Structure formats: C-alpha cells, structure tokens
C-alpha positions as CSV (number, residue, x, y, z in Angstrom):
1,M,-85.6,-59.3,-110.3
2,Y,-84.0,-55.9,-110.0
3,H,-81.7,-54.2,-112.5
4,V,-78.4,-52.3,-112.1
5,K,-77.4,-49.9,-114.9
6,I,-74.0,-48.3,-115.3
7,Y,-73.3,-45.4,-117.6
8,P,-69.5,-45.3,-118.2
9,E,-69.7,-42.1,-120.3
10,E,-71.5,-40.1,-117.6
11,T,-68.6,-39.1,-115.3
12,L,-69.2,-37.6,-111.9
13,G,-65.8,-36.3,-110.9
14,P,-63.2,-38.1,-108.8
15,I,-63.8,-40.8,-106.2
16,R,-63.2,-39.0,-102.9
17,D,-61.6,-40.1,-99.7
18,M,-64.6,-41.6,-97.9
19,H,-62.6,-44.5,-96.4
20,G,-60.7,-42.5,-93.8
21,V,-60.8,-43.8,-90.2
22,G,-60.5,-42.8,-86.6
23,G,-57.3,-44.1,-85.0
24,G,-54.0,-45.3,-86.4
25,P,-52.8,-48.8,-87.4
26,V,-50.8,-49.5,-84.2
27,S,-52.9,-49.4,-81.1
28,G,-53.5,-50.9,-77.7
29,Q,-50.3,-49.3,-76.4
30,F,-48.4,-50.7,-79.4
31,T,-49.8,-54.2,-78.9
32,F,-51.7,-54.6,-82.2
33,D,-50.4,-53.7,-85.6
34,A,-52.7,-53.3,-88.6
35,T,-50.2,-51.6,-90.8
36,E,-50.5,-54.2,-93.6
37,E,-54.3,-54.1,-93.4
38,F,-54.2,-50.3,-93.6
39,R,-52.0,-50.4,-96.7
40,N,-54.2,-53.0,-98.4
41,A,-57.2,-50.8,-97.8
42,G,-55.4,-47.6,-98.9
43,I,-56.6,-45.8,-95.8
44,P,-56.1,-42.1,-96.7
45,F,-56.5,-40.3,-93.3
46,C,-56.4,-41.3,-89.6
47,R,-58.1,-38.9,-87.3
48,T,-56.3,-38.7,-83.9
49,H,-59.3,-38.3,-81.6
50,D,-60.0,-40.6,-78.5
51,I,-56.6,-42.1,-79.1
52,E,-55.8,-44.9,-76.6
53,Y,-59.1,-44.2,-74.9
54,P,-59.5,-43.1,-72.2
55,F,-57.5,-39.9,-71.5
56,G,-54.9,-40.8,-74.1
57,M,-53.5,-43.1,-71.5
58,G,-51.7,-40.0,-70.2
59,E,-49.2,-40.3,-73.1
60,F,-50.9,-40.0,-76.5
61,V,-51.9,-37.1,-78.8
62,D,-54.1,-35.0,-76.4
63,V,-52.8,-31.6,-75.5
64,H,-52.8,-32.4,-71.8
65,C,-50.7,-35.6,-72.6
66,I,-48.1,-33.6,-74.5
67,F,-48.0,-30.5,-72.4
68,R,-48.7,-31.9,-68.9
69,D,-48.2,-28.8,-66.7
70,F,-50.0,-25.8,-68.0
71,M,-48.0,-23.6,-65.8
72,R,-44.7,-24.4,-67.5
73,D,-43.1,-22.3,-70.3
74,E,-44.7,-23.2,-73.6
75,N,-41.6,-22.1,-75.5
76,D,-39.3,-24.6,-73.7
77,P,-39.0,-27.9,-75.5
78,E,-38.5,-29.6,-72.1
79,S,-42.1,-28.7,-71.2
80,Y,-43.4,-31.2,-73.8
81,N,-43.8,-35.0,-73.8
82,F,-43.8,-36.1,-77.4
83,T,-42.4,-39.6,-76.9
84,F,-45.4,-42.0,-77.5
85,T,-47.2,-39.6,-79.8
86,D,-44.1,-39.5,-82.1
87,E,-44.3,-43.3,-82.4
88,Y,-48.0,-43.1,-83.1
89,M,-47.6,-40.6,-85.9
90,K,-44.8,-42.6,-87.4
91,G,-47.0,-45.6,-87.4
92,I,-49.7,-43.7,-89.3
93,L,-47.3,-42.6,-92.0
94,A,-45.7,-46.0,-92.3
95,S,-49.1,-47.4,-93.3
96,G,-49.4,-44.9,-96.2
97,A,-52.1,-42.9,-94.4
98,K,-51.9,-39.2,-93.3
99,P,-52.7,-38.0,-89.8
100,F,-55.8,-35.8,-89.4
101,Y,-54.7,-34.3,-86.1
102,R,-57.3,-33.3,-83.6
103,L,-56.0,-30.6,-81.2
104,G,-57.8,-31.0,-77.9
105,T,-58.7,-33.9,-75.7
106,T,-60.5,-37.2,-75.5
107,I,-64.2,-37.4,-74.6
108,E,-64.9,-37.9,-70.9
109,H,-68.0,-39.9,-69.8
110,Q,-67.2,-40.0,-66.1
111,P,-69.1,-37.6,-63.8
112,I,-66.0,-35.7,-62.7
113,K,-64.4,-34.1,-65.7
114,L,-60.6,-33.8,-65.9
115,Y,-59.5,-32.3,-69.2
116,V,-62.5,-31.1,-71.2
117,K,-62.6,-27.8,-69.3
118,P,-61.8,-24.4,-70.8
119,P,-58.1,-23.8,-70.7
120,L,-56.8,-21.4,-68.2
121,D,-55.3,-19.2,-70.9
122,Y,-56.8,-19.5,-74.4
123,A,-53.9,-17.7,-76.2
124,K,-51.3,-19.8,-74.4
125,W,-53.2,-23.0,-75.4
126,G,-52.9,-21.7,-79.0
127,R,-49.2,-21.2,-78.6
128,I,-48.8,-24.7,-77.2
129,C,-50.7,-26.1,-80.2
130,S,-48.4,-24.1,-82.5
131,H,-45.4,-25.7,-81.0
132,I,-47.0,-29.2,-81.5
133,I,-47.5,-28.4,-85.1
134,A,-43.9,-27.1,-85.3
135,H,-42.6,-30.3,-83.8
136,Y,-44.3,-32.5,-86.4
137,N,-44.0,-30.2,-89.4
138,E,-40.9,-28.1,-88.8
139,G,-38.5,-30.2,-86.8
140,W,-38.9,-28.2,-83.6
141,A,-37.8,-29.9,-80.4
142,D,-36.0,-32.8,-82.2
143,G,-39.1,-33.2,-84.3
144,F,-40.1,-34.1,-87.8
145,H,-41.1,-32.8,-91.2
146,M,-44.2,-34.9,-91.6
147,G,-46.2,-32.3,-93.6
148,I,-49.4,-32.9,-91.6
149,E,-52.0,-30.8,-93.4
150,Y,-55.2,-31.0,-91.4
151,W,-55.3,-29.7,-87.8
152,E,-58.7,-29.9,-86.1
153,F,-59.7,-27.5,-83.3
154,W,-61.3,-29.4,-80.5
155,N,-64.2,-31.9,-80.6
156,E,-68.0,-31.7,-80.0
157,P,-68.1,-28.5,-78.0
158,E,-71.9,-28.8,-77.8
159,I,-71.9,-31.6,-75.2
160,P,-70.6,-31.6,-71.5
161,Q,-68.6,-34.8,-72.2
162,C,-66.3,-32.7,-74.4
163,W,-66.7,-29.1,-73.2
164,T,-67.8,-28.1,-69.7
165,G,-67.7,-24.4,-70.5
166,T,-70.4,-22.3,-72.0
167,A,-71.0,-21.7,-75.7
168,E,-69.8,-18.1,-75.2
169,E,-66.6,-19.4,-73.6
170,F,-66.0,-21.7,-76.5
171,L,-66.4,-18.9,-79.0
172,T,-63.9,-16.8,-77.1
173,F,-61.6,-19.8,-76.9
174,Y,-61.6,-20.1,-80.7
175,R,-61.3,-16.3,-81.2
176,E,-58.2,-16.2,-79.1
177,A,-56.5,-19.5,-79.9
178,A,-57.1,-20.1,-83.6
179,P,-55.6,-16.9,-84.9
180,E,-52.4,-17.6,-82.9
181,I,-52.1,-21.1,-84.5
182,K,-52.8,-19.8,-88.0
183,R,-50.4,-16.8,-87.6
184,R,-47.5,-19.2,-86.8
185,H,-48.6,-21.8,-89.4
186,P,-50.3,-20.1,-92.3
187,D,-49.8,-23.0,-94.7
188,V,-51.6,-25.7,-92.6
189,K,-55.4,-26.3,-92.8
190,L,-56.9,-25.3,-89.5
191,G,-60.6,-25.9,-88.9
192,G,-63.3,-27.6,-86.8
193,C,-64.9,-27.9,-84.7
194,A,-66.0,-31.6,-85.0
195,F,-69.5,-30.5,-84.1
196,V,-72.1,-33.2,-83.0
197,T,-74.3,-32.1,-85.8
198,P,-73.7,-30.1,-89.0
199,D,-75.8,-27.1,-87.8
200,G,-77.4,-25.6,-84.7
201,D,-77.3,-22.5,-82.5
202,L,-73.6,-22.8,-81.6
203,Q,-72.7,-23.5,-85.3
204,E,-74.6,-20.5,-86.4
205,R,-72.9,-18.3,-83.8
206,F,-69.5,-19.8,-84.6
207,L,-69.7,-19.2,-88.4
208,Q,-71.0,-15.7,-87.9
209,M,-68.2,-14.9,-85.6
210,V,-65.6,-16.4,-87.9
211,R,-67.0,-14.4,-90.8
212,D,-67.5,-11.1,-89.0
213,E,-64.1,-11.2,-87.3
214,N,-62.2,-12.7,-90.2
215,L,-61.0,-15.7,-88.2
216,P,-59.3,-18.7,-89.8
217,L,-61.4,-21.6,-91.0
218,D,-60.0,-23.9,-93.7
219,F,-62.5,-26.8,-93.1
220,Y,-65.7,-27.4,-91.3
221,S,-66.0,-30.8,-89.6
222,W,-69.1,-32.4,-88.1
223,H,-70.5,-35.8,-87.0
224,G,-73.6,-38.0,-87.6
225,Y,-74.3,-41.4,-86.1
226,L,-77.3,-42.9,-87.8
227,H,-79.1,-46.1,-89.0
228,D,-80.5,-44.8,-92.3
229,P,-77.7,-44.2,-94.7
230,R,-79.9,-41.9,-96.8
231,R,-79.7,-39.4,-94.0
232,V,-76.1,-38.8,-94.9
233,R,-77.1,-36.6,-97.8
234,E,-79.5,-34.7,-95.6
235,L,-76.7,-34.0,-93.0
236,A,-74.2,-33.0,-95.8
237,E,-76.7,-30.7,-97.4
238,R,-77.4,-29.0,-94.0
239,A,-73.7,-28.5,-93.5
240,D,-73.4,-27.1,-97.0
241,A,-76.3,-24.8,-96.5
242,I,-75.0,-23.3,-93.2
243,L,-71.6,-22.8,-94.8
244,K,-73.0,-21.0,-97.8
245,K,-75.3,-18.9,-95.5
246,Y,-72.2,-17.3,-93.9
247,G,-70.1,-17.1,-97.0
248,F,-68.0,-20.2,-96.6
249,G,-69.2,-22.1,-99.7
250,D,-65.6,-23.0,-100.7
251,V,-64.7,-24.3,-97.2
252,E,-64.3,-28.1,-97.1
253,S,-67.1,-30.0,-95.4
254,I,-65.7,-33.0,-93.6
255,Y,-67.8,-35.8,-92.1
256,D,-65.3,-37.2,-89.6
257,E,-67.3,-39.4,-87.2
258,W,-69.9,-41.8,-88.3
259,N,-71.1,-45.3,-87.5
260,Y,-74.3,-47.3,-87.1
261,I,-76.5,-46.4,-84.1
262,V,-80.2,-46.4,-83.7
263,S,-80.4,-44.4,-80.5
264,F,-77.9,-43.2,-77.9
265,Q,-80.8,-43.1,-75.4
266,E,-81.7,-46.8,-75.7
267,G,-80.6,-49.9,-77.5
268,V,-76.9,-49.0,-77.8
269,L,-75.8,-52.5,-77.0
270,K,-78.1,-53.8,-79.8
271,S,-76.3,-51.5,-82.2
272,Y,-72.9,-52.6,-81.0
273,R,-73.6,-56.3,-81.7
274,L,-74.2,-55.6,-85.3
275,H,-70.8,-54.0,-85.8
276,D,-69.1,-57.4,-86.1
277,K,-71.4,-58.7,-88.8
278,A,-71.8,-58.4,-92.6
279,F,-74.5,-55.9,-91.7
280,E,-71.8,-53.4,-90.8
281,C,-70.1,-53.9,-94.1
282,A,-73.3,-53.2,-96.0
283,F,-74.0,-50.2,-93.8
284,M,-70.5,-48.8,-94.3
285,A,-70.7,-49.2,-98.0
286,A,-74.0,-47.5,-98.1
287,V,-72.8,-44.5,-96.0
288,M,-69.7,-44.0,-98.2
289,S,-71.8,-44.2,-101.3
290,E,-74.2,-41.5,-100.0
291,A,-71.3,-39.4,-98.9
292,Q,-69.7,-39.6,-102.3
293,A,-73.0,-38.3,-103.8
294,S,-73.1,-35.4,-101.3
295,P,-71.1,-32.2,-100.8
296,V,-68.8,-33.9,-98.4
297,S,-65.1,-33.7,-99.3
298,K,-64.0,-36.7,-97.1
299,A,-65.4,-39.0,-94.4
300,L,-63.7,-40.8,-91.5
301,Y,-65.3,-43.9,-89.8
302,Y,-65.3,-44.1,-86.0
303,D,-63.3,-46.1,-84.9
304,V,-60.7,-48.8,-85.8
305,Q,-58.5,-48.8,-82.7
306,M,-57.9,-52.1,-81.0
307,V,-58.1,-50.8,-77.5
308,Y,-60.5,-52.9,-75.4
309,L,-63.5,-50.6,-75.3
310,M,-63.4,-49.7,-79.0
311,T,-63.0,-53.3,-80.1
312,I,-66.2,-54.4,-78.3
313,T,-68.2,-51.3,-79.2
314,W,-67.5,-49.2,-82.2
315,N,-64.8,-51.0,-84.1
316,G,-66.6,-52.9,-87.0
317,V,-63.3,-53.3,-88.8
318,F,-60.8,-55.1,-86.6
319,G,-61.0,-57.6,-83.8
320,V,-58.5,-59.6,-81.7
321,N,-56.8,-62.4,-83.5
322,M,-57.3,-65.3,-81.1
323,T,-54.1,-67.3,-81.7
324,E,-51.4,-68.8,-79.6
325,N,-48.7,-67.6,-82.0
326,A,-47.4,-64.4,-80.5
327,A,-46.5,-62.8,-83.8
328,D,-49.9,-63.5,-85.4
329,A,-51.6,-62.2,-82.2
330,R,-50.3,-58.7,-83.0
331,K,-52.2,-58.8,-86.3
332,P,-55.9,-58.0,-86.2
333,A,-58.7,-60.2,-87.2
334,K,-60.5,-58.6,-90.1
335,K,-64.2,-58.1,-89.4
336,P,-66.6,-57.8,-92.4
337,G,-66.6,-54.0,-92.3
338,Y,-62.9,-54.0,-93.3
339,Y,-63.9,-55.1,-96.8
340,A,-66.1,-52.0,-97.3
341,L,-62.9,-49.9,-96.9
342,V,-61.0,-52.3,-99.2
343,S,-63.7,-52.0,-101.8
344,W,-63.8,-48.2,-101.6
345,N,-60.0,-48.2,-102.2
346,E,-60.6,-50.2,-105.3
347,L,-62.9,-47.5,-106.6
348,K,-60.4,-44.9,-105.5
349,K,-57.7,-46.6,-107.6
350,L,-59.9,-46.6,-110.6
351,G,-60.3,-42.9,-110.1
352,T,-63.4,-41.5,-111.9
353,A,-66.9,-41.9,-110.6
354,I,-69.6,-42.7,-113.1
355,R,-73.3,-42.9,-112.9
356,A,-75.0,-46.0,-111.7
357,E,-78.6,-46.6,-110.9
358,S,-81.1,-49.4,-109.9
359,D,-84.8,-49.9,-109.6
360,C,-84.3,-51.4,-106.1
361,P,-85.1,-48.8,-103.4
362,D,-82.8,-50.5,-100.9
363,L,-79.7,-50.6,-103.2
364,Y,-76.8,-48.2,-102.7
365,L,-74.3,-48.0,-105.6
366,T,-71.0,-46.3,-106.4
367,A,-69.3,-47.0,-109.7
368,A,-65.9,-45.9,-111.1
369,K,-63.7,-46.4,-114.1
370,N,-60.2,-45.9,-115.3
371,D,-58.6,-45.0,-118.6
372,R,-58.3,-48.7,-119.7
373,G,-62.0,-49.2,-119.7
374,E,-62.1,-51.2,-116.4
375,I,-65.0,-50.6,-114.1
376,G,-65.7,-51.2,-110.4
377,L,-69.1,-51.3,-108.7
378,L,-69.7,-51.2,-105.0
379,I,-73.2,-52.6,-104.0
380,S,-74.9,-52.4,-100.7
381,Y,-78.3,-54.1,-100.3
382,F,-79.3,-52.5,-97.0
383,N,-82.4,-51.4,-95.1
384,D,-82.6,-51.5,-91.3
385,D,-85.6,-49.2,-90.5
386,G,-84.3,-48.9,-87.0
387,L,-85.2,-52.6,-86.3
388,Y,-81.6,-53.7,-85.4
389,N,-81.6,-56.1,-88.3
390,E,-84.7,-58.0,-87.1
391,A,-86.4,-57.6,-90.5
392,P,-83.7,-57.3,-93.2
393,P,-84.7,-57.1,-96.9
394,E,-85.7,-60.3,-98.5
395,P,-83.0,-62.0,-100.7
396,A,-83.2,-60.7,-104.2
397,D,-81.7,-61.2,-107.7
398,F,-79.9,-58.3,-109.4
399,R,-79.0,-58.1,-113.0
400,I,-75.5,-56.6,-113.0
401,G,-74.1,-57.7,-116.3
402,I,-72.7,-55.2,-118.8
403,P,-72.7,-56.3,-122.5
404,G,-69.2,-56.9,-123.8
405,M,-67.6,-57.1,-120.3
406,R,-66.9,-60.0,-117.9
407,E,-67.5,-59.5,-114.3
408,E,-65.9,-60.8,-111.1
409,V,-68.0,-60.6,-108.0
410,L,-66.9,-60.6,-104.3
411,V,-69.6,-60.9,-101.7
412,V,-69.7,-60.1,-98.0
413,D,-72.6,-61.9,-96.2
414,E,-73.0,-64.1,-93.3
415,E,-71.5,-67.1,-95.1
416,R,-68.8,-65.3,-97.3
417,T,-66.3,-62.7,-96.4
418,Y,-65.2,-61.0,-99.6
419,E,-65.3,-64.3,-101.4
420,P,-66.1,-65.0,-105.1
421,A,-69.7,-65.5,-106.1
422,E,-71.0,-66.6,-109.4
423,A,-73.0,-64.3,-111.6
424,K,-75.2,-66.5,-113.7
425,D,-75.9,-64.8,-117.0
426,G,-75.0,-61.5,-115.4
427,V,-77.3,-62.0,-112.4
428,I,-76.3,-62.3,-108.7
429,R,-78.4,-63.1,-105.7
430,L,-77.9,-61.1,-102.5
431,A,-79.3,-61.6,-99.0
432,G,-80.6,-58.6,-97.2
433,N,-78.1,-56.3,-95.5
434,T,-75.1,-57.5,-97.4
435,A,-72.5,-56.0,-99.8
436,A,-70.7,-56.9,-103.0
437,F,-67.9,-55.5,-105.1
438,V,-67.9,-56.2,-108.8
439,R,-64.9,-55.8,-111.2
440,Y,-65.6,-55.4,-114.9
441,A,-63.1,-55.8,-117.6
442,P,-63.6,-55.8,-121.4
443,V,-64.0,-59.3,-122.9
C-alpha cells in the first residue's frame, strides 16, 4: 500500500491556469458547440492557432484570412475580412474563457507552402496586426472592446511547416514588425514565438536580439510534446534558464502546446489511439501537476477543436456525439480527458496550492484549499515508459484519508468516467494510468 500525505498549512501560492486549451468552444464551422462544457471546466484561455484546420478554412483568425490581399491598403477597413473571426471570438468570450490570440498562420504539412512564407513587407504586416488588435480591443472597423490581453507573434519558426524563411529572416521579421505592434498598443501583452522547444540556437539569438535592441517581449511561449510528464519540469526549467540568461527573469513563461506523443518519427498513430482513453486523462492530470510545480505561468493543451482531423488525432477532450437528435448532435461527447480539465478547475476554485506527497514514484499530485478548510486533491497514477500503455503500472492501494475530514472520490478509469468510488477506511484502489479527484470537507 502507498500513502498520500497532505500538509494544509504549507501553502505554495495560487493554483495557476494550467487548464487552458487550443481552440474555442464553437468549431467545425459553427457545427459543434461546447460552450456549456467550457463553462463547467472553467477554461481560462483559448489559443487561436490552427483554427478550423487547415488554412483557417480561408475565413478564420489567420492573418491571411483576415487581410486577404497583401497589396491592399492596410489602413482601409474594407481591406479586412473579420466576419467569421468575429463570431469565433464572441464564442470564446461567451464560454467565460479569454482568447490567447496567435498572430500568424496555421501550420502547413503539404509539400507546397502557401502562407508560412516571410511576409513581403515586415513592417506592413505589423501594421496589419495592429489593426486586428484595434478591431477587437478598440472598436476599429465596426469592432469590439474585448480587452484581449495576450497576442502571440507567429508559431514554431524553427520548422519549415511553419516558416519557410531563414532564421535571420525571422529575426528581422520580429525586429521590424513587433515594435510597430507594441508602439500602437503599448498596453497589450505581445510575445512569442511559440517555439518548438524552450531553447535552442534560434531562441538564443532571438532573446539576445530582443535584449540588445530593446525590443518588446511580454511573454515567452514554447511547446513540448512528450510521454513522460516529469519532463515538463525539465522543459520549464530550461525556458526559465534561457530567460534569466538574457535578463528576462520576470517575463512570463507559457507552455502553450502539449499533448501525449512518444515519437513524431514513428508510432504517431499508436499515440493518437490513447487520446480517447482514461490514459489521456491521467496523462493530462500529470502534466498539469508538473507544470504547476514548475516556473510556468500557464499551459494550454493542444487541441480541443471538433474539426475532423483534430477529433481523430489530438483532441482527447471532445468527440462527436453520435445521436439522431439534431440539437444534441451539436453538443460534444466528453472524452475522459475532459475531466482532467474539470478537476483542475475545482482546484482553481479552491485557490491556494498546498503541499502533497506520496511514497509512490508513479503518483502525480496537486492539492489545494480554500478559506473554509475544504481541500481538493488531483491524483494521477501514471507511467508509460514510451510503451504506448502496453505495460501500465499494476493496480495499487493508496491511503488518502485525512483525520477529521470526510472524502468524496471521483475516478476516471476504463470502467468509470468521473464517477464516485468508495474509499474504505480512507483507502482507494486505482488501476494503472488512471486519475481521481478527491474532495475533502471537515466532519
């Protein structure tokens, strides 16, 4: 038997926004609506990258979808196509989430690239983005006052699927476009660049340039797909180290793409098939716990859109609701991973992280409390070892009871989906690669 210990008097700061997601609640060209599910999970941020994949369907979010003809006058509202993106942003806000707006374009996997090329005029591209910000935050061009705070510059410039130019061209791009955006909108948070990894040669050159030339950088964003959740802290510490190296120790470090993958070179389909299982819930809970224990300010899971390709690949949160009732068909089927987000929101509502530990090496824990003495505990019993769930940890007993408190346990495994489980004398039994959420209240 393993033991879980919680120390309510040892506070660790606030529970942070680790349950952000890629994509908004209304997707599939407005076919599917997960607004209620977003609200119930308290989704804090929706990153607008790869929206309505591929190519933004020619209508959504991407700069080339909004400003379709680069030769047109960027100061003329008639040059812009905001129609569907307006509806998409309104959908995010209606769910209670905030947009985390990626300025740039969708990834392109086809051999002939269309939009991931260096813009013809970097400064003009910056002015176009400034007008997009003005539309959503200042009412320009019959726009809104949405107060969108985070504006991310590009995505994964290290790889040819996202940037066909050279590293030097990308640095020049940022040098000429970012100051133009920040000059016009000094109060927003402008950052990036959604790097494939938290550090590397381009990241070194980028941060050195930003420092030496006093360029704007309000946050630093990076990605990390993995199968071992303990690597999250390693990645976060690498991001923290490179930021401090160049004098940006106070800049937010944002982990805004993550999901389970063993290898992009082989076995991708094996990884995809696990995204629909309790395995994914346990993995997500473990990653969020590790991120909470790291220097990361927020994290955003990739991806919850219900466009066809996402639903069968990366989306471990929602699936298609196979029903003949047209109204119900618009609502998503909740996959097990959804309940990792719901559980994290329960911790967020409690507010204050507290220390929790276990003698089980495969257990990931995050605990929180509120001022009324109530406690929540998110448990992930997870170990994959890159074996695609072929050898999960053996079922085990965990003593989770706290003297003087009663517990309510909700389990996500292959038989139960966030359903009550009995804790006999403060002990629960969990199968390998499963998750549980425990609520404690004073007796």
